[in-house]
mmCIF file of the C-alpha atoms, coordinates in Angstrom:
data_MODEL
# 
_entry.id   MODEL 
# 
loop_
_atom_site.group_PDB 
_atom_site.id 
_atom_site.type_symbol 
_atom_site.label_atom_id 
_atom_site.label_alt_id 
_atom_site.label_comp_id 
_atom_site.label_asym_id 
_atom_site.label_entity_id 
_atom_site.label_seq_id 
_atom_site.pdbx_PDB_ins_code 
_atom_site.Cartn_x 
_atom_site.Cartn_y 
_atom_site.Cartn_z 
_atom_site.occupancy 
_atom_site.B_iso_or_equiv 
_atom_site.pdbx_formal_charge 
_atom_site.auth_seq_id 
_atom_site.auth_comp_id 
_atom_site.auth_asym_id 
_atom_site.auth_atom_id 
_atom_site.pdbx_PDB_model_num 
ATOM 1   C CA . MET A 1 1   ? -8.787 -37.930 15.226  1.00 0.00 ? 1   MET A CA 1 
ATOM 2   C CA . THR A 1 2   ? -7.425 -41.355 14.523  1.00 0.00 ? 2   THR A CA 1 
ATOM 3   C CA . GLN A 1 3   ? -3.919 -42.500 15.500  1.00 0.00 ? 3   GLN A CA 1 
ATOM 4   C CA . ASP A 1 4   ? -2.722 -42.431 11.837  1.00 0.00 ? 4   ASP A CA 1 
ATOM 5   C CA . GLN A 1 5   ? -3.821 -37.901 12.108  1.00 0.00 ? 5   GLN A CA 1 
ATOM 6   C CA . ASP A 1 6   ? -2.035 -37.540 14.374  1.00 0.00 ? 6   ASP A CA 1 
ATOM 7   C CA . ALA A 1 7   ? 1.202  -39.403 13.871  1.00 0.00 ? 7   ALA A CA 1 
ATOM 8   C CA . ALA A 1 8   ? 0.712  -38.150 10.614  1.00 0.00 ? 8   ALA A CA 1 
ATOM 9   C CA . LEU A 1 9   ? 0.808  -34.400 12.299  1.00 0.00 ? 9   LEU A CA 1 
ATOM 10  C CA . ALA A 1 10  ? 3.175  -35.409 14.742  1.00 0.00 ? 10  ALA A CA 1 
ATOM 11  C CA . GLU A 1 11  ? 5.854  -36.079 11.799  1.00 0.00 ? 11  GLU A CA 1 
ATOM 12  C CA . ALA A 1 12  ? 5.094  -33.421 10.167  1.00 0.00 ? 12  ALA A CA 1 
ATOM 13  C CA . GLN A 1 13  ? 5.343  -30.986 12.950  1.00 0.00 ? 13  GLN A CA 1 
ATOM 14  C CA . ASP A 1 14  ? 8.926  -32.917 13.862  1.00 0.00 ? 14  ASP A CA 1 
ATOM 15  C CA . TYR A 1 15  ? 9.367  -32.473 9.869   1.00 0.00 ? 15  TYR A CA 1 
ATOM 16  C CA . ILE A 1 16  ? 8.523  -28.163 10.379  1.00 0.00 ? 16  ILE A CA 1 
ATOM 17  C CA . ASP A 1 17  ? 10.513 -27.343 13.301  1.00 0.00 ? 17  ASP A CA 1 
ATOM 18  C CA . GLN A 1 18  ? 13.267 -29.295 11.714  1.00 0.00 ? 18  GLN A CA 1 
ATOM 19  C CA . MET A 1 19  ? 13.173 -26.948 8.332   1.00 0.00 ? 19  MET A CA 1 
ATOM 20  C CA . ALA A 1 20  ? 13.391 -24.032 10.767  1.00 0.00 ? 20  ALA A CA 1 
ATOM 21  C CA . ARG A 1 21  ? 15.945 -25.674 13.139  1.00 0.00 ? 21  ARG A CA 1 
ATOM 22  C CA . THR A 1 22  ? 18.438 -25.637 9.510   1.00 0.00 ? 22  THR A CA 1 
ATOM 23  C CA . ARG A 1 23  ? 17.072 -23.042 7.484   1.00 0.00 ? 23  ARG A CA 1 
ATOM 24  C CA . GLY A 1 24  ? 16.719 -20.775 10.294  1.00 0.00 ? 24  GLY A CA 1 
ATOM 25  C CA . TYR A 1 25  ? 13.416 -19.228 8.378   1.00 0.00 ? 25  TYR A CA 1 
ATOM 26  C CA . VAL A 1 26  ? 9.843  -21.000 6.575   1.00 0.00 ? 26  VAL A CA 1 
ATOM 27  C CA . LEU A 1 27  ? 7.804  -19.586 4.397   1.00 0.00 ? 27  LEU A CA 1 
ATOM 28  C CA . PRO A 1 28  ? 3.910  -20.061 4.940   1.00 0.00 ? 28  PRO A CA 1 
ATOM 29  C CA . TYR A 1 29  ? 3.410  -22.461 1.982   1.00 0.00 ? 29  TYR A CA 1 
ATOM 30  C CA . HIS A 1 30  ? 6.849  -23.761 4.176   1.00 0.00 ? 30  HIS A CA 1 
ATOM 31  C CA . LYS A 1 31  ? 3.226  -24.092 6.748   1.00 0.00 ? 31  LYS A CA 1 
ATOM 32  C CA . LEU A 1 32  ? 0.866  -24.774 4.666   1.00 0.00 ? 32  LEU A CA 1 
ATOM 33  C CA . MET A 1 33  ? 2.588  -27.762 2.996   1.00 0.00 ? 33  MET A CA 1 
ATOM 34  C CA . ALA A 1 34  ? 3.830  -29.409 5.868   1.00 0.00 ? 34  ALA A CA 1 
ATOM 35  C CA . ARG A 1 35  ? 0.076  -30.527 6.238   1.00 0.00 ? 35  ARG A CA 1 
ATOM 36  C CA . ALA A 1 36  ? -1.633 -30.648 3.340   1.00 0.00 ? 36  ALA A CA 1 
ATOM 37  C CA . ASP A 1 37  ? 1.496  -32.615 1.629   1.00 0.00 ? 37  ASP A CA 1 
ATOM 38  C CA . LEU A 1 38  ? 4.343  -33.350 3.412   1.00 0.00 ? 38  LEU A CA 1 
ATOM 39  C CA . PRO A 1 39  ? 6.210  -36.078 0.767   1.00 0.00 ? 39  PRO A CA 1 
ATOM 40  C CA . VAL A 1 40  ? 6.033  -34.050 -1.483  1.00 0.00 ? 40  VAL A CA 1 
ATOM 41  C CA . LEU A 1 41  ? 7.105  -30.249 0.417   1.00 0.00 ? 41  LEU A CA 1 
ATOM 42  C CA . LYS A 1 42  ? 10.296 -32.473 1.484   1.00 0.00 ? 42  LYS A CA 1 
ATOM 43  C CA . ALA A 1 43  ? 11.681 -33.880 -1.954  1.00 0.00 ? 43  ALA A CA 1 
ATOM 44  C CA . ALA A 1 44  ? 10.840 -29.956 -2.433  1.00 0.00 ? 44  ALA A CA 1 
ATOM 45  C CA . ASN A 1 45  ? 13.116 -30.017 0.648   1.00 0.00 ? 45  ASN A CA 1 
ATOM 46  C CA . GLY A 1 46  ? 15.939 -32.370 -0.553  1.00 0.00 ? 46  GLY A CA 1 
ATOM 47  C CA . LEU A 1 47  ? 16.250 -30.534 -3.567  1.00 0.00 ? 47  LEU A CA 1 
ATOM 48  C CA . VAL A 1 48  ? 16.930 -27.194 -0.664  1.00 0.00 ? 48  VAL A CA 1 
ATOM 49  C CA . ALA A 1 49  ? 19.021 -28.925 1.149   1.00 0.00 ? 49  ALA A CA 1 
ATOM 50  C CA . ALA A 1 50  ? 20.862 -30.230 -2.005  1.00 0.00 ? 50  ALA A CA 1 
ATOM 51  C CA . ALA A 1 51  ? 21.794 -26.938 -3.672  1.00 0.00 ? 51  ALA A CA 1 
ATOM 52  C CA . TYR A 1 52  ? 21.841 -24.750 -0.827  1.00 0.00 ? 52  TYR A CA 1 
ATOM 53  C CA . THR A 1 53  ? 21.269 -25.417 2.785   1.00 0.00 ? 53  THR A CA 1 
ATOM 54  C CA . ASN A 1 54  ? 23.694 -28.470 3.200   1.00 0.00 ? 54  ASN A CA 1 
ATOM 55  C CA . PRO A 1 55  ? 27.648 -27.288 3.816   1.00 0.00 ? 55  PRO A CA 1 
ATOM 56  C CA . ARG A 1 56  ? 29.954 -27.497 0.050   1.00 0.00 ? 56  ARG A CA 1 
ATOM 57  C CA . ARG A 1 57  ? 32.194 -24.915 -1.470  1.00 0.00 ? 57  ARG A CA 1 
ATOM 58  C CA . LEU A 1 58  ? 30.052 -21.815 -0.654  1.00 0.00 ? 58  LEU A CA 1 
ATOM 59  C CA . SER A 1 59  ? 29.593 -20.358 2.533   1.00 0.00 ? 59  SER A CA 1 
ATOM 60  C CA . ARG A 1 60  ? 26.202 -20.261 4.224   1.00 0.00 ? 60  ARG A CA 1 
ATOM 61  C CA . ALA A 1 61  ? 26.384 -16.079 4.072   1.00 0.00 ? 61  ALA A CA 1 
ATOM 62  C CA . THR A 1 62  ? 27.802 -16.087 0.776   1.00 0.00 ? 62  THR A CA 1 
ATOM 63  C CA . LYS A 1 63  ? 24.368 -18.391 -0.494  1.00 0.00 ? 63  LYS A CA 1 
ATOM 64  C CA . GLU A 1 64  ? 21.941 -16.271 1.629   1.00 0.00 ? 64  GLU A CA 1 
ATOM 65  C CA . LEU A 1 65  ? 23.403 -13.157 -0.606  1.00 0.00 ? 65  LEU A CA 1 
ATOM 66  C CA . CYS A 1 66  ? 22.906 -15.153 -3.834  1.00 0.00 ? 66  CYS A CA 1 
ATOM 67  C CA . PHE A 1 67  ? 19.421 -16.209 -3.000  1.00 0.00 ? 67  PHE A CA 1 
ATOM 68  C CA . ILE A 1 68  ? 18.377 -12.475 -1.670  1.00 0.00 ? 68  ILE A CA 1 
ATOM 69  C CA . THR A 1 69  ? 20.254 -11.348 -5.124  1.00 0.00 ? 69  THR A CA 1 
ATOM 70  C CA . SER A 1 70  ? 18.311 -13.858 -7.400  1.00 0.00 ? 70  SER A CA 1 
ATOM 71  C CA . LEU A 1 71  ? 14.962 -13.106 -4.913  1.00 0.00 ? 71  LEU A CA 1 
ATOM 72  C CA . THR A 1 72  ? 15.237 -9.738  -5.657  1.00 0.00 ? 72  THR A CA 1 
ATOM 73  C CA . VAL A 1 73  ? 15.972 -9.889  -9.887  1.00 0.00 ? 73  VAL A CA 1 
ATOM 74  C CA . LEU A 1 74  ? 12.456 -12.108 -9.496  1.00 0.00 ? 74  LEU A CA 1 
ATOM 75  C CA . ARG A 1 75  ? 10.542 -10.251 -7.858  1.00 0.00 ? 75  ARG A CA 1 
ATOM 76  C CA . ALA A 1 76  ? 10.090 -12.271 -4.670  1.00 0.00 ? 76  ALA A CA 1 
ATOM 77  C CA . ALA A 1 77  ? 7.736  -11.352 -2.095  1.00 0.00 ? 77  ALA A CA 1 
ATOM 78  C CA . PRO A 1 78  ? 8.537  -9.002  0.068   1.00 0.00 ? 78  PRO A CA 1 
ATOM 79  C CA . GLY A 1 79  ? 8.676  -11.778 3.405   1.00 0.00 ? 79  GLY A CA 1 
ATOM 80  C CA . HIS A 1 80  ? 10.620 -13.974 0.774   1.00 0.00 ? 80  HIS A CA 1 
ATOM 81  C CA . ILE A 1 81  ? 13.238 -11.606 0.197   1.00 0.00 ? 81  ILE A CA 1 
ATOM 82  C CA . ALA A 1 82  ? 13.218 -11.067 3.955   1.00 0.00 ? 82  ALA A CA 1 
ATOM 83  C CA . SER A 1 83  ? 13.572 -14.329 5.521   1.00 0.00 ? 83  SER A CA 1 
ATOM 84  C CA . HIS A 1 84  ? 16.362 -14.180 3.811   1.00 0.00 ? 84  HIS A CA 1 
ATOM 85  C CA . ILE A 1 85  ? 17.836 -11.140 4.782   1.00 0.00 ? 85  ILE A CA 1 
ATOM 86  C CA . ARG A 1 86  ? 18.289 -11.680 8.572   1.00 0.00 ? 86  ARG A CA 1 
ATOM 87  C CA . VAL A 1 87  ? 19.292 -14.325 8.167   1.00 0.00 ? 87  VAL A CA 1 
ATOM 88  C CA . ALA A 1 88  ? 22.320 -13.120 6.071   1.00 0.00 ? 88  ALA A CA 1 
ATOM 89  C CA . LEU A 1 89  ? 22.248 -10.273 8.928   1.00 0.00 ? 89  LEU A CA 1 
ATOM 90  C CA . ASP A 1 90  ? 22.311 -12.953 11.651  1.00 0.00 ? 90  ASP A CA 1 
ATOM 91  C CA . LEU A 1 91  ? 25.342 -14.849 10.023  1.00 0.00 ? 91  LEU A CA 1 
ATOM 92  C CA . GLY A 1 92  ? 26.963 -11.429 10.601  1.00 0.00 ? 92  GLY A CA 1 
ATOM 93  C CA . VAL A 1 93  ? 27.110 -9.709  7.475   1.00 0.00 ? 93  VAL A CA 1 
ATOM 94  C CA . SER A 1 94  ? 27.002 -6.147  7.150   1.00 0.00 ? 94  SER A CA 1 
ATOM 95  C CA . PRO A 1 95  ? 23.906 -4.766  5.644   1.00 0.00 ? 95  PRO A CA 1 
ATOM 96  C CA . GLU A 1 96  ? 25.949 -2.142  3.724   1.00 0.00 ? 96  GLU A CA 1 
ATOM 97  C CA . GLU A 1 97  ? 27.519 -5.504  1.676   1.00 0.00 ? 97  GLU A CA 1 
ATOM 98  C CA . ILE A 1 98  ? 23.664 -7.302  1.443   1.00 0.00 ? 98  ILE A CA 1 
ATOM 99  C CA . LEU A 1 99  ? 22.439 -3.746  0.441   1.00 0.00 ? 99  LEU A CA 1 
ATOM 100 C CA . GLU A 1 100 ? 25.569 -4.149  -2.397  1.00 0.00 ? 100 GLU A CA 1 
ATOM 101 C CA . ALA A 1 101 ? 23.624 -7.958  -3.118  1.00 0.00 ? 101 ALA A CA 1 
ATOM 102 C CA . ILE A 1 102 ? 20.807 -6.286  -4.352  1.00 0.00 ? 102 ILE A CA 1 
ATOM 103 C CA . GLU A 1 103 ? 22.459 -3.198  -6.087  1.00 0.00 ? 103 GLU A CA 1 
ATOM 104 C CA . ILE A 1 104 ? 24.107 -6.498  -8.468  1.00 0.00 ? 104 ILE A CA 1 
ATOM 105 C CA . ALA A 1 105 ? 20.194 -6.451  -9.634  1.00 0.00 ? 105 ALA A CA 1 
ATOM 106 C CA . LEU A 1 106 ? 21.081 -3.203  -10.791 1.00 0.00 ? 106 LEU A CA 1 
ATOM 107 C CA . PRO A 1 107 ? 23.367 -3.644  -14.612 1.00 0.00 ? 107 PRO A CA 1 
ATOM 108 C CA . GLU A 1 108 ? 21.067 -7.286  -15.626 1.00 0.00 ? 108 GLU A CA 1 
ATOM 109 C CA . ALA A 1 109 ? 17.194 -6.790  -13.829 1.00 0.00 ? 109 ALA A CA 1 
ATOM 110 C CA . GLY A 1 110 ? 16.625 -2.737  -13.846 1.00 0.00 ? 110 GLY A CA 1 
ATOM 111 C CA . VAL A 1 111 ? 15.498 -0.625  -11.714 1.00 0.00 ? 111 VAL A CA 1 
ATOM 112 C CA . VAL A 1 112 ? 12.293 -1.880  -10.973 1.00 0.00 ? 112 VAL A CA 1 
ATOM 113 C CA . ALA A 1 113 ? 13.803 -4.748  -9.454  1.00 0.00 ? 113 ALA A CA 1 
ATOM 114 C CA . PHE A 1 114 ? 16.292 -2.816  -7.296  1.00 0.00 ? 114 PHE A CA 1 
ATOM 115 C CA . GLN A 1 115 ? 13.960 -1.097  -5.853  1.00 0.00 ? 115 GLN A CA 1 
ATOM 116 C CA . HIS A 1 116 ? 11.532 -3.968  -5.356  1.00 0.00 ? 116 HIS A CA 1 
ATOM 117 C CA . GLY A 1 117 ? 15.062 -5.405  -3.002  1.00 0.00 ? 117 GLY A CA 1 
ATOM 118 C CA . PHE A 1 118 ? 15.529 -2.269  -2.200  1.00 0.00 ? 118 PHE A CA 1 
ATOM 119 C CA . GLU A 1 119 ? 12.713 -1.290  -0.679  1.00 0.00 ? 119 GLU A CA 1 
ATOM 120 C CA . VAL A 1 120 ? 12.197 -4.544  1.850   1.00 0.00 ? 120 VAL A CA 1 
ATOM 121 C CA . TRP A 1 121 ? 15.932 -4.101  2.748   1.00 0.00 ? 121 TRP A CA 1 
ATOM 122 C CA . ALA A 1 122 ? 15.427 -0.618  3.942   1.00 0.00 ? 122 ALA A CA 1 
ATOM 123 C CA . GLU A 1 123 ? 12.662 -2.086  5.703   1.00 0.00 ? 123 GLU A CA 1 
ATOM 124 C CA . VAL A 1 124 ? 14.338 -4.744  7.196   1.00 0.00 ? 124 VAL A CA 1 
ATOM 125 C CA . VAL A 1 125 ? 17.485 -3.194  8.814   1.00 0.00 ? 125 VAL A CA 1 
ATOM 126 C CA . GLY A 1 126 ? 15.591 -0.114  9.560   1.00 0.00 ? 126 GLY A CA 1 
ATOM 127 C CA . ALA A 1 127 ? 16.832 2.369   6.558   1.00 0.00 ? 127 ALA A CA 1 
ATOM 128 C CA . GLU A 1 128 ? 16.509 6.167   7.676   1.00 0.00 ? 128 GLU A CA 1 
ATOM 129 C CA . PRO A 1 129 ? 16.104 8.244   5.147   1.00 0.00 ? 129 PRO A CA 1 
ATOM 130 C CA . LEU A 1 130 ? 17.718 11.761  3.954   1.00 0.00 ? 130 LEU A CA 1 
ATOM 131 C CA . GLU A 1 131 ? 14.815 14.127  2.888   1.00 0.00 ? 131 GLU A CA 1 
ATOM 132 C CA . PRO A 1 132 ? 15.541 17.362  0.582   1.00 0.00 ? 132 PRO A CA 1 
ATOM 133 C CA . SER A 1 133 ? 14.981 20.734  1.992   1.00 0.00 ? 133 SER A CA 1 
ATOM 134 C CA . ILE A 1 134 ? 12.772 22.233  -1.121  1.00 0.00 ? 134 ILE A CA 1 
ATOM 135 C CA . SER A 1 135 ? 9.578  21.414  -1.984  1.00 0.00 ? 135 SER A CA 1 
ATOM 136 C CA . VAL A 1 136 ? 9.105  18.242  -4.946  1.00 0.00 ? 136 VAL A CA 1 
ATOM 137 C CA . HIS A 1 137 ? 7.073  15.684  -5.466  1.00 0.00 ? 137 HIS A CA 1 
ATOM 138 C CA . ASP A 1 138 ? 9.226  12.198  -3.987  1.00 0.00 ? 138 ASP A CA 1 
ATOM 139 C CA . GLY A 1 139 ? 6.906  9.679   -5.774  1.00 0.00 ? 139 GLY A CA 1 
ATOM 140 C CA . SER A 1 140 ? 4.571  7.945   -3.128  1.00 0.00 ? 140 SER A CA 1 
ATOM 141 C CA . ALA A 1 141 ? 1.299  6.765   -4.230  1.00 0.00 ? 141 ALA A CA 1 
ATOM 142 C CA . SER A 1 142 ? 0.044  9.367   -1.393  1.00 0.00 ? 142 SER A CA 1 
# 
């Protein structure tokens, strides 16, 4: 590896580490972009900083709830939704408050979008199901 490549890799590592400290998470595409195209990652992260991570009027917890709701409606990758649920929990948002934010998807985006976010929430918080005491079809894939 050349000195320029070493320097570029060190800069990318510093940047992704700073993103992790600021956001509390990084997504797989962040990690790949840090090495593959750092200028574009910096540009995209600048927009995210202006709208999301930089302190403004909304609290970080409120922003996380907004993200969780919008990602649920968009049916984002489960890992993406889970990362925001975990950050919200780290910020002191209760599992019940997070569920309430996900439930906002019901009237606007429907049951399928809600179920997508709900399943991620249930896995992250370790929700326990209540099984019927009678034999029924449960709708699972098996």
